[in-house]
N, C-alpha and C positions, 0 to 999 in steps of 0.2 A: 568485584565487588557488585552486590546486586544492592542497590538504594530503596529502600523503604519509604514509600512518601507518607506526608503528614494528611488528614482530613482536607487540611488547608491546600495542601500542596496538589492534593488531587480536585480540588473544588476549580483552581486557576487550572489546570491541565484541562476540567471538562468545559471553561470556557474558552481557550483555546482552542479545544476540539469542536464547538460550536461555531466557531470561526472557520474550522476548516467543513465542516459538514455545509454552512449557509454558501459557502466558495464553491465545492461541489454542486452541488444545487443549482446555483448560476452558472457554471461553466455546463452542466449538463443540459440547461434551457437554450443555450446557445451552438450545442454543436452538432451543424448540422454540413453538408455540403460546401463548399464557396471558402468556409469560413478558416483563419490560418491556426495553427498550433502559436503563433507569435500574439493572437486575436486572444485567444485563451489565455496566455500569461498576463497581458496584460490587465485585462478581466479579474484576475486572480489578485495579481498585487494589490491594486485598487481597493477591494473589498478587503484584503487583510488589512490594509495600513488604515484603512476608513475605520477599523474597530481599535486602533493602538496598537496593533499587533504587527511583527514585523514578517516576512517570509523565510522562513527557515533555511529553504535550501539555497536561497540567493548569497552566493559568495562563499558558499561550504565548499571547502576545498578548491574555489575558484570558480564552480560549476554559476554560469550565467542568468540564469534564471529563478523565478519565483515559483514555477511548476514543472514536474517532469512530464513529458507529454511524449507517448511512446507507440507509432501505429503498426499495426498487424504485426510483422513478426520481430519489431522492436518489443524486449521484455520488460526493460525499465531505464531510465535515466536519459530517455530522448530530450533533445535540446529544442525547446520551441523556436520556431525560425519562421520570417515571412514567405519564404519557399516554401513550406510546406503546408499546403492547402487540401485541405481534407474533399474527402468523394467519398459518394454513395458507395457502400458494402465497405470500406474502412472501418476497423474499429478501434479504437483508441483507449489507450492506459493515462489515467491522469493521477498523478500523485500531488499532493498537497501537504505541506506542514505550514504551520504557523506558531511563532514565539511569543507567548502573554506574561509578562512582569517574569522573565526569567526562563517559562516552563513551555512545555512543547505539546501540541497536539499534532499528531500524523495520521493519515487515510490516504486512499486510494481507492476509484472504480475502473472498469471497462466498459466504454459506452461505445452502441453501434453509432455509426454515421450513414444515414438514408436507411436503405432496406440493403439489411447484410444476410449471410449465406446463413443456411441452416445449421451447419458446422459452426458456422462462428457464433449462433447464437447457444449452443449445445456446449460448446467451450466456456463462454461467459458465463451461462447460468450454473455448472460443473464448479468454477473456480469463486465463484461466490458462497455456492453450497459449503467446499469444503474448508473458506473462512468460518461459516456458520457453524459448521461443526467442530472446527478448532474450537472458537468461541466456547462452545458449551464446555469444555476441559478445564475452563479456568475457574478450577473451583479449587478451596484451599484442601490440602492432601493430596492432588493431583502431583504430578510430576512435569517435567517439561517434556519428555519422550511422549504425555499423552499427546500433547499437541501434535507433535513432529508428526509422530505414528498415525493420528487419525488424517491428517492433510493428506501425507502419502497413500495410505491405503484407499481414500475417497477416490483421489486423483486418478490412480492406476484403475481400480473398478470401473472406471470410463472408460480406460483405453488410453489414456496421457499420463505422460512425464512430468516429473516434479524437477524446476531448475535446484541446481547444487550449490551453484557459487554462488548465491546472493540468499538472504537468509533473512527472518525478521530479528525483533530485538527489543532488548529495552529503550525505555524512553522516559524522559522526565527534564530535568536540568540540561542534558544532552539530546540531541536526537540521538545519537547511538551511544547506549548504557548496554551493562550487562543484565542477562545473559543474551547469546545470540541464540535465536530461536530456527533451527533448521525446519524445513519443508518436508524434511524424512525423516528417515527411523536413523536415531546414531547407533542402537544395542545398549544405551546406559540410561538411566533411570532421570539421569541429571538432578537438576537443583527441584525440591520440593518447592511449592507454590502456596505461598503466605499471604495475609492481606497485606497489603500494602505496595506490592508491589506491580510495577505497571509497564506493559506489554504491547509491542505495535506487531503483529501478527498479520501477517503477508504472503500468504500464497501465490507462487509464481508458478502458472503450469501450461506446459506448451503441447501442442497439438500433436507435433511430430517427438524427433528426441530433445531429451534433458541438456545437450549440451549446447553451449551459448558461446559467443564472441565480441569482443569488443571494435567496436568502429573507428574509424582513424580520428575522428572527435576526442577519442579517450575518453568518452563519457556513455555513449549508447551503447547498449547492449542488445545483441539479437540473437534469434533463433539459430545454432550453425548450422539447420536445413531447409530454412527461410519459410519453416512455417509458420502459424499463427500461434501467440502467446495470449495469455492473459494474465491481469493482476487486481487483486482485491485486498483492502488494507483495512481495519480498526484498531484504535487506540483503546485497552480494556485494562481496567484495573481487578486485581484479584480482592476481594471482599470476603465476609466470613457468610454471605449469601451467595444471590444470583452474581456472574459476571455481569461486570458495571463498565457498560462499552461509554467512551467516554467522547465519539467523534459521532454523536447523535444529533440532530436539531433537537 
């Protein structure tokens, strides 16, 4: 069942989203060679709790950290570690969730570390552009398939593949609500978009094949061929007008 949010609930989600945006902005400022993914996690936790919110991911199904930090061929759900020291040339996807007054904001970015290759830059740029193209489809009267097909078409037109095993989702009182939002065409329209729906759109796009596998830590998802992956995400509310992005500063 897709939960329609009230105006007050959406404003609380916006407040949670601004905490997420502030956190990502602060993490971007310190993401450089020599920093560990644990350092990023600790800063994120400090910022989120300073605002009276809770890190949504921490403890979720046993996840041990406040952020997901996924480096290079890691697609999503990378666990921060003191042993994971960022090197120049890496790219890192950072996913942040904050829960404020029982409502969730959720967003992700992929950042360069030091000097990165042109192929890494192109992948990041294409993935972020796919997210914005998908957000443009978040209008009353459109269907879920409009979002999914837009992401797939955009990625594949640039020679990339779209991860199938992990998808976007509704968000609100829970981090994962209905509907699931695949980043690829389903061949059916799915639910029609209505005011008050709140959706976490998150294209995960690979340089090589779409296939993934999970590491022995039972969390970290990596590309099966070891090639790069990028991930961008925003929480968006459907309105009678323009898409309302809740995870912006």
